[in-house]
C-alpha positions in Angstrom: 0.0 0.0 0.0 1.3 3.4 -0.9 1.2 6.0 1.9 2.2 9.6 1.5 5.4 10.4 3.3 6.6 13.8 1.9 5.1 17.2 1.1 7.0 19.1 -1.6 6.9 22.9 -1.6 8.0 24.5 -4.8 10.3 27.5 -4.2 12.5 29.8 -6.2 15.6 29.3 -4.0 15.8 26.1 -2.0 18.7 27.1 0.3 17.1 30.5 1.1 13.7 28.9 1.7 15.4 26.3 3.9 16.7 29.0 6.1 13.2 30.5 6.4 11.6 27.2 7.3 14.4 26.2 9.7 13.9 29.4 11.6 10.1 29.3 11.4 9.8 25.7 12.7 13.1 25.6 14.7 14.3 22.6 12.8 17.4 21.7 10.7 17.4 20.2 7.3 18.2 16.5 7.1 19.2 16.5 3.4 20.5 19.4 1.4 21.4 20.0 -2.3 21.4 23.3 -4.2 17.9 22.7 -5.5 16.3 20.3 -3.0 16.3 20.5 0.8 14.3 18.2 3.1 13.4 18.2 6.8 12.4 15.1 8.8 9.3 15.9 10.7 7.5 13.1 12.6 7.2 9.4 12.0 9.0 9.3 8.7 7.2 12.3 7.2 9.2 14.8 5.3 8.9 18.5 4.3 10.8 19.1 1.1 11.7 22.3 -0.7 12.4 22.0 -4.4 13.5 24.7 -6.9 13.4 22.2 -9.8 11.1 22.7 -12.8 9.2 20.0 -14.7 8.3 20.6 -18.3 5.7 17.8 -18.1 3.5 19.2 -15.3 0.9 21.6 -16.7 -1.5 21.9 -13.8 -1.0 24.9 -11.5 0.8 24.1 -8.3 -1.3 25.1 -5.4 -1.1 24.0 -1.8 -1.3 25.1 1.8 0.7 23.6 4.6 -1.2 23.3 7.8 0.5 23.4 11.2 -1.8 22.3 14.1 -1.3 23.7 17.5 -2.7 22.3 20.8 -3.9 24.5 23.6 -6.8 26.5 22.4 -7.3 30.0 20.7 -4.7 31.7 23.0 -2.0 29.3 21.7 -3.0 30.1 18.1 -2.8 33.8 18.8 0.6 33.4 20.6 2.0 31.4 17.6 0.9 34.3 15.4 2.7 36.8 17.6 5.8 34.7 17.6 5.9 34.3 13.8 5.1 37.9 13.0 7.9 39.0 15.4 10.2 37.0 13.0 8.9 39.1 10.1 6.7 36.5 8.5 4.3 37.9 5.9 0.7 37.7 7.2 -2.0 36.6 4.7 -4.9 36.3 7.1 -4.8 37.5 10.7 -6.1 35.3 13.5 -9.8 34.7 13.2 -12.4 32.1 14.0 -13.5 29.5 11.4 -15.8 26.5 11.7 -12.9 24.4 12.8 -11.6 26.9 15.3 -9.1 29.7 15.5 -6.7 30.1 12.6 -4.4 32.3 10.6 -2.4 32.1 7.4 1.1 33.4 6.6 3.3 33.0 3.5 6.8 31.9 2.8 9.1 34.1 0.7 7.6 32.5 -2.5 4.0 33.1 -1.4 3.3 29.5 -0.4 0.7 29.5 2.3 1.1 28.2 5.8 -2.1 27.8 7.9 -2.0 27.4 11.7 -5.1 25.7 13.1 -6.1 23.9 16.2 -5.5 20.2 16.7 -8.7 18.3 16.0 
């Protein structure tokens, strides 16, 4: 059975984006090349940053990483304050949705990162 074990985020500069994600999540890359950098997350799941281009893919590349935070709305708001203090670009300020408190920021390439409560 095939089980997803990696999320690839397409970026313009893999090393620069790796620095952004390393600081944002307080983690270090596990694998680095000039155009591909990956981070080991939990239980064999990887976050990869790739600046490669494929001539065979024609569909738009759209995605949103979601980081879940335990502890209620006050923890979501604190995460927002922590990240904005690091200079992260805000896309949506903290607000309430049907699933709970949430906000969205962007990486240097405009890729979206949503913070939401643990289900």
